[in-house]
N, C-alpha and C positions, 0 to 999 in steps of 0.2 A: 308737295316737296319730294324730290327723287329720293329713293332709298339709299343712294350712294353719298348723300350729303346730310349734314346736320347744321343747325344754327347755333352759334355761340351766344353769349349774353349781350353782344352788341348787334346781333342780327346778321353777322357775316356768316357766309356758308363755308364750312370746313369739310373736306372729303372724309367719308366714313371708311377708313382704311384699317387693315390689319397691321398691328405693330408687333415686331419680334423683339423680345427683351431677354437679356442675359442677367440672371439673378444669382446671388450668392448669400449663404446664411452666415451671420455673424459668428466668428470663432471657428469657421470651417473653411475648407479649401475647395469643396466640390461645388459646381455650378448647376443651375436649373434653368432650362429654357421655357419661355412662356410666350404664346401667341395670343393676342387679345385685340378686339376691335377698339378703335379710338372712341367709340360712343360709350364704352363701358366705364365703370368707376374704379377708383383705387380699391374699394371694398371688394368688388368682383374680382379684381386682380389678386387680392389676398386669398380669396376663396380658391382661385385657380392654383396658386402656388402652395398654400399651406394645407395640403390634403391630409387626411388621417393616415394614408399609406406612408407619407414622408415624415409626419410628426404625430405618431400614435398618442392618443390621450390628451392632445393639446388643441383646443378650439382655435379656429382662425382668428377670432377677435383678440386673442392673447398675443398677437404679433404686431409689430410696427414696421412699416415699409419706409425706406429712405431712398431718395433719388441720389445716385452717385455717378461718378465717371472714373472707373478704375481700369487701368490697362489689363487686358486678359493675357496672362503669362502662359507659356507652354506648360503642358501637364507635368513634366518633370521638374519644373521650377515653381510649382504651386505652393503657396504658403497660406496659413490661416489668416483670414482678414478680420481685423478687430475694428469696431465702429469708432473707438476713440483715436485710432490711428489714421482715419480717413480725413484729409484736410478740408474738403468741401463736400457738404451733404445737405439735403433738404428733407425734413420729415414730411411725409405725405398725409394729407387729410383723407379720411375714408370716403367723403362725399365728392372729392375732386374727380373730374372727368380725366380720362387718360389723354384726351386731346389737349387739355390744359397743361398737363405735366410734360407731354412730349408733343409740342406743336409741329415738329417736323420728325420724319423718320430718323431714329437714332442710329449712329454708326454701328457696324456689326461687331467690331473687335472689343470695345470696352465692356465692363460690367456696368449695367444700368441701375439695378435695384439691389439694395442690401436688406436682408430680412433679419429683424431682431426679435427673437422669441421673448415672451414674458417681460416686456418692458413695463414695469409698474413702479410708481412712486409710493411714498408712505400714505398719501391721501387715498390712492386707489386701493391699497391694502386695507385701509381703515373702512372704506366704503363696502368692500366685499364682506368683511366681518360684520359690519352693521346690518347689511342685507340678510346675512345668514342668521344673525341673532338680534333682531330688532329690539328685544326687551333685555338685552344683556345676556350674560352667561349665568343662568340660575344653578343653584346646587341641586343635584339629583342624588338620591341614595343609590348605593351600589346596584347596578343592573346591567343591561346590555351595553356593550362598549360603544363609545361615541368616537367617530373619526371625522376630522375636518380636513379639508384640502388646504393644508398650510402653504403648500407650494404656490397656490393661486393667490395667496394673500401677501406673501413675502417675496420681494424681488431678489434676484441673484445678487450677491455681494462678494467683494474681494476682501472684506474684513475677516480677521481671525474669529473663529467661533469655537465653542466647546460643545461637543455632542455628549449629552447625558446618557449613561447606560440605561437600558430598559430591562428590568428584571423579568425573568421567565415567570409565567403564571402557573399556579397549580390548578388542576381541574376544579371548576367552581362547585359550590354547594348552594342549596336553597333551604330556607326555613319554612317548615310546614307543621302546624300545630305545636310550635315551640321546639321542633326537632330538626336538626341539621341533616339533610340528605344530599348525596351526590347527584349532580345533574346527569352524569353519564353512568350507565349500568356497568358497574365494575366486574360483574360476572360474565359479561359479553366479551369474548376474546377479541373479536374484530374491532369493537368499539374501543376496547382497552388499548389495542395497538394503534388505532387511529389517533387517540388522544396523545399517546406518546409521540406519534409521527408529527403532530402539530408543534412540538418543541416548546410549548409554553407561550406561543404567540397568540395574543388575545383575539385578533380578528379571525384567525383560523379556527380557534376553539368556538367562537361565536357562530361561525358558519357551520361547523359540525353540529352544534346544538340545534340550529334551525333545521338542518337537513334531517336529522334523526326524528325531530318532532313532525316533520312533513311526511316521512315515509312510514313511520310507525315502528313498533317493536318487531312485527313479523315482516321484516324488510327483505327485499331481494338485493343481494350485495352489489350486483352490477348496476341496478337502478340507484342505489345509495351513492355509489362512487361517481356515477354520471352527474347526479345533482350536486354533489360536493365539489366536483371539478369545476362546474359552471360557476358556483358561488365563489370559489377561490380565485378563479381567473378574473372575476369581476372585482374582487377586493384587492388583488395583487396584479392588476393589469400592467403596471409599470415594470414589474419584475420580468415579464415575459418578453419585453422588447429589447433586452440586452442583445448585443451581437453574439453570434455563435462562438466567435473567438474569445469574447469576454466570459461567456458561460464556461467554456473549456478551461480558461485560466482560473476562474473562481472554483470550479470543481477540483482542480488540482490543488489549489491552496487549502480548500476545506478538508479534503480527504487525506492530505499529507500533513495537515496541521502546521503549515509553514509559518515561520516567524515573519511578521510584516511590520515594517516601519510606518508609523502613522503619517509621515510626511513624504513618503515615496510611493509612486504608483505600484499597484499589485503587478508582479511580473506577468507580461502578456496582455496588459491593459494600459489605458491612459488615465485610470482613475485611482484615487487614494482609497485605502480600505474603508474609511468612514463614508465615502461617497457611494460605494457599492452596497452599503448597509442601509442607505436612506430609503430605498424603495420598499423595503420590508422583507421579512422571512430570513434575511441574512443578518448576523450580528458580528460586530467587531469587538472581540473580548480582549481586554488588557489586564490580565491578572498580575498580582504582585509577584515580583521575582523575575519578570521579563523586562525590567526597565520601563521605557516608554512604549515598547512594542507590544504586539499582541498577535492574535490569529482570528481567522474568520470561522464562524460556525453556521450551520444551516440545518433545519429539520428535514426529515425524510420527504415530506410533501414538496419541498423545493425541488428535489430530484424528480419526483413523480410528475409534477406539473410540466417540467421540460421534456420528460420522456414521452408524454402523451400529447404534447402541443403540436398542432398541425403547421407550425411556422415553416416558411420556406427557409431552407438552409439550417434547420435545427441541428443542434450539436450531435454529431454521429456517435460520440462516446456514450451519451445518455440514451440515444435511440436504440442502441444494440442490446440494452438490458430491459427486461420487463419488470417495471417497478410496481405496477398495479397487481399485486399478488394477493389481494384481499380475499378473492374467491378461494384460493388455496388455504388461507387462514380459516375461512369459514368451514372448509371440509375438515380441518383439524379440530375445530370447535365441536363439530358434530360427531367426532370420533370415528368417522368412516375411514379416513386415511390421513397421512401426513401430506404436506404440500408436495407438488410434483418435484421430481428430483432436481431439475435444473434450478429451481428456486428454493433451495435450502431445505431439502427433505429431512435432513438431520443436521445437527450442529456441526459435525465433521465436514459435511459438504458445504455448509454455509461459510465456514472460515476459509476453506480452500477457494471457494468462488469469490469471496471478498478479497483474498490475496491476489487473485487473477485480475479483479477489477482495479485494484490499486496499481498493478503493474501497467495497466492501460492508461492510467491517469498521467504517468510519467512518459517521457519520450522514449521510443524504442531505440536502443543502442546508447542511451545516455548513462553516465556514471552516477550511481546512487549508493545507498547504504542501508543496512538493516535499521539503523536509527531513523531513516526517513520513511521507509515502508511500514515500520511498526511504531510510528510516532504515537506517544501517549502510553505505551507499555513501559513497565519497569525493566530496564535493561542493565546488564553488566558487560561492557565491551561492545565492539562494533566490527563490521566487515564491510568493506567497499567492494562493489561488483558492478558489472555492466547490466543494465536493465533490459529485459526482453518482455514483449507483450505475451503473457502466459495464457496457455489453453489448459482447460481442465481435463484430466485423464484419470481412469480408474483401473488400477492394477487387477489382473485376474488371479493373482496369487500373492503370497506374503513376500515382501521385499525387505531385506536388511537395509535400513536407511542410513547406515554409517557410510561415509565416503571411503572408508578404508576396507569395506566389505568386498569380497571377490566379485560379487555380482555387479556392483556399481562401477568397479574399476575395470572389469573385463568385458562386460556386455554393452554393446552400443544401443540396441533397441530393447525395450522392455515390453513384455506381453501385457496388453491392456484389453479391456472389454471391447473397444472399438478400434482395433489396430495395434500397431507396434511403433510408437513414437520413438524418435532418435533421442535418447536421454542425454547424449553428449552436447546437444545444442542448447540445453538449458531453457527450453521454450515451453515447458509443461509443469504444472503443479499436479503431482500424481497422488491420488488418494489410495492408500494401501489397502490390501485385502482385508475383509472384516476380521476383527479380533486378532490382528497381527501382533506378535510379541515385540514389535519395534515401534517406530513412529507411525502416527495415523496418516500423515501426508508429508510430502517432501518435495524439494526443488533443488536441482543442480544449479548452484550459483556460478555465474561466468567469472571465475577468478583463476589465477594461476599460482599454485596448483588448485584444482577444483575442490570446492567444499559443498556440503549440503546444508540447506536450511530445513530443519525438521520441526514439525508441529505435533504436539501431543494434546489431547483433549480429555479432561477429567470432569465428569458430570457430578460435581460435589457441591451441595448447598447447605449442608448441616453443620459446617464448622470443622469437619474432619481435616486433619493436617495431612498434606501430601508429602511423601518422601521424594523430594525434588531430585536429590542426588541419584537415587535408584532409577527414577524415570528417565533422567538424562543419560545415564550410562547404558541403558538398554537400547536407546534410540539414536544416539549421536556419538561421534568420536570427539576427542579433545579439541580438534580444529574446526569442527562443525558448529553452527549456531542452532541452539535448541530453544524453541518457544513453547511454553505451556499455557493453555487456556482453561480457565475454570470460572464458573459463576459464583463460587464461594469466596470468602475472605481468606487470604493467606498472608497476613501481615508479617509473620515472623520468619518467613523463608529467607535464608541468606543465599543469594544467587551465586553459583560458581561462575567462572569466566565464560564469556561467549554464551550467555543464557539470558532469557527474558521471560516475564510472566505477565499475563493479562488476567486480572481477577476483578472482584466486585469494586474494589477501590479505584481502579482506573478504566473500568469498562466503557463508560461514556467517552472518555478521552481517546481511547483507541478506536472504537467502532463508529464514533461520530453519529451521522444520520441513521446508521444501521443498528444502533445500540439496542433499540426496542426489540427488533427482530432477533438479534443475536441472543438476547436473554430469553425470549420465548422458546427458542429451539434448544438452548443450553439447559433449560430446566424442564423440557418435555419428558414425559415418562416413556416407557417402552410401548411398542406397537401392541394393540389389542388383536391377538391372533384370530379372534372370532369375527372381527369387523374390518380388518385391514384388507386392502386389495392385494391381488397376486403381485402386481407391480411393486407395491410398497414392501411386501415381504421379500 
């Protein structure tokens, strides 16, 4: 029999031809072209269309193909196509030959195939669970966390549902000889920060425990982080396949602690807050006092995974920052030096760098406020201003940080260690000279008339009360906004107008994913002059 023909079940010869098909995915508007020989089966067509590149993490057998005939509209008029809105359709059996489905070459313009992901009924879901747990679900005493692919067992539904909150987990302990001992070495600074970076997420803590057991106590930090990243990418693969624009919008919502309505898409995305939290690592928190709304939270490893991901089109905001700074933390643990200056050598630098990072989360030139960029802090008053993407600069001398000072009113450029930035543009967060009798860092806010946002840092953890009024008067004028940062508790401070404080009580709310790092550097002692490097000194 010639290669160009095949026999059907009646013995008739049918040409072995290549068929060009136009396919569309249910609930999407984008089309996919597929060329396949008529001798192939529907299952082989499914393998051709439903590739891992198009549908990461979803096996081809989880899709159903439908034969349809839908007019192909111009790109500007494209609309999402829903299966239940298609009047005439035929579900294709995987064993069917393409030659049976399309006995003649289909016309070029219409859409020929509609792809429906994860079409499962209750019986299918029950079969998946039965295959996974043939003896039922036995009770196991507390131990390694168990994760099942619920999404594979439950079909998509339009019914209303309630998402139960998942509590953050404390670092686990194990019982040995009747004594409870922590799983993680609490004296290891790097491990301590890593545990905090997991944010109480069980799968992440489990991955960290396994990696530490594999690499041993005398670990190389780069090797440890490499193994941890691979395990986390495996456990949270769904998280890594969000579009860059979605990640950017999520980072903005998380770092500004934006109020989000549970029934409205997160700004910049097409997804509800609860949907963004389904894949893991991100939580939608609905505390009392915010009505039905809430905000998104994420641990530090969420940022780290995206910053080191090799994805095409990875979010540029996250790629500009080096989040894997655990080697720097290791050097701090060994008392040789504090971390490299760019990555929060001291608490003063950390807060200034964090303020610059927050400015980049917001659109350049957009209107914002102190209440937005310092969400989570205790504030009295607010100032609206035009946001600029800030750069970090270091003054080479002491600067009077009051907006009423002669230097800030009369001088356009300030002398800094690496140039003379134009202060009038409001595009720099400037760290003052060491031991300045004014603010520790400051920003010229784009307002009319201009004001400064002044930061003061107090390394107090022993309960000593801060003379807030004195600190404010030496650093800011009455029209400037003054922010004080301390790792200690300051519950009795009565804030003057246009003032704010970040202390132990609201530390996590303000710093979010960076809270663990902020606390490490806020409570760090002075440099050891005998062991610190020349650069650190």
